[in-house]
N, C-alpha and C positions, 0 to 999 in steps of 0.2 A: 405281325404274327406270322405271315407268310415267309418273310426273311427268316424267322427263327423255327420255321417248320412246325408252327403250332396250328392244329386243326381247330376251327371254331364254328359254332351255330349261333344263328342270330334269332332273338325273339323281339318282335317289332312292336310289343305293348306290355303293360303291366300283367293282365291276366295269364298270357302265355308264358311271360317270365316266371310268375308263380307256379305255373303247372310244370315247368321244366325243373324247377328245383325241387318238386315233390316226387317227380317220376323218374329223374335221370341223375346220374352222379358225375361231376366235373372236376378236373383239377384246378381250375380257375375260372372266376366268373368276374365279368366287366359290367358295373351298372351305371347307367346315366341317371345320376341322382336328381338333377335339377330340371332337365329338359324332357323328362319322360314322366307321365302320370304314374304315381305310386312307386317312383324310383326309390325314394328313401326306405319305404316299406319293404321293398324287394331286398335292399341292402340288409336290412335288419333281419328279415326271413332266412337268409343264408345261415346264420348261426342258430336257426331254430329248426332248420331242415335236417332231419337225421342223417341223410346220405350226404350232405354238403357242409356239416358243421365245421369241418377241418379245411374246406377248399380256400385256396388263395383268392382273396376278394380285393378288386380294384374299383375305387370309386372315381366317377368322372363328375367333377362340379363345374358350375358356371356362375361363381361368385354370389351364389344364394346359400348354399351349405358350406359353412367354413370347413377346413380341412381337418380341424380338431373334432368337430362333430362327426365327421365321416369315420375317423379312426375309433371314436367312442363306439359307433355303432358297428364296428366290426371289420371295417376296411383294412387290409394290410398295406396297401398303396393307393395313393390319391394323385389323379391327374387334373390340372386345370385347363379349362377350355380358353382360347383355342389350343388344342392338343397338337403340339409339334411333332412330326415324325421322329426327330431325333430324341425328343424326351420320351416318347412311347417306346421307342426301341430300347432305351436305356432301363426304363422301368420293367419292360417284359424280360429283359435279359437279366436283371437283378433278380427276378421272381422265379426264373427257370428252377433254380435248385430247390425251392421251396415246393414248386408244382411236382417236380420230379419225386421229391419225398412224399408228397401226398398220394401220387399216382402208385408208388411202391407200397405205401401203407395200406391202400385200399385194394390194389390188385391182387385177386384170387386166382392161384394157379391150380388147375385140376391135377389131383394126385391119386394114387391108390397105394398107400404106404403104411406099413404096421406101425402102431403107436402102443406104448405101455403107459397106462394111467395107473398113479399110485395114490389111493386115497387114505391109507393108513399102513401101519407096519406090516400087517399081513393081509392087506387089502389091494391086490394087483389085478387091473383088468388089461386084457388084450383087445386092442380095437384097430380100426383102420380109419384113416383120415381120407376125405373125398376132395378136399381143397385145402390150400395153405395160403396164408398173407402174412405180412409183417406182424399184424396184430393178433392173429389167432388162426383157427382152423376148424372144418367141419369135419364130424366123426359119426360113426354108426355105434349106438349103444344098445346092450340087450337089457339094461335096467335103468330104472330113473335114478338120477342124482339130486341131492339136495341143491336147491338154487344158490346156497351160500357157500357151497362146498368149495375149498381150496384144493387144487389137483396137482400133483407133480407129473410131468409128462417126459417121456424119453423117446425120441426118435431120430431116425437118421435121414438126412435130407436125400431125395432120390438122386441116384447116379453119382454120389460122392461117398466119401468116407467120414463126412462131418456129422458127429454126433451132437444132438441138441438136447439140453436139459433145461427146463424152465417150470414155472408154475402157471396155472391158470384157473379162472372160473368159468362157470357156465353162463353164457350170454343169451341163449335161447334154446328152447327144445319144442319140436313139432308134435310130440306124443306118438309119433311112427318110429321111433328109435334113432332119429336123427337130431344132433345137437350141435351148437356153435360154442367154441370155447374161446375165452379171450386171454391171450397171455398177460402175465403179470411179472414184474421184477426180472426180465430176461437178462441172463449174465451177459456181459460186453463180448465175450468172445462168440457165444451163441448167437447174439444180435448181428455181428460182423459176418458170420457164416450165413445167416439167413439173407441179409442185405445182398450180399455178392451172388447168392444163388437166384434171388428173385430178380435182380438186375439182369442175369443172364437169360431168365425165362422171358422177361419183357422184351429183351432185344431179339428174341427169336419171332416176336409177333409180326 
């Protein structure tokens, strides 16, 4: 991982592993399935934890759990003990693209940009977004929206001339005028603009 400039944290046992899945977000998660108590349950829990459902999962097995079982439980990659450095390097190198994709999908950039929301032919709302990710944005609202509303969005990416048009649904609302919108059916050109813009913002960190 160090050779690939991957930062990592270690959970020494099952309970601390479960706690990390509940409270923190990770691009990738490595689970020792056979030689750590509750390892298989942790692997299963990755796909049940709200913040890590899409994380890249690596299962390490020691001839107890078949690779097919690990894949069935949600692993993207399986390593067999004893883990040879060359095999680990090959595995993590192959996963970097998926992990970068996951990071970009989850990464939220603080913004303060105008957004036009269109709920109907004559129902246009002007609002502002406070953060933006590949999957959605947080906005300020002066009125409550129906939870099943499909909203058209228009906005321009900060410091660019790239105009984005897409649809969204309400993912959450806190009752204090803030709401999260989840993008739906993003046109290809808009998706490409957002991906490039987000990669630029990630590179500044």
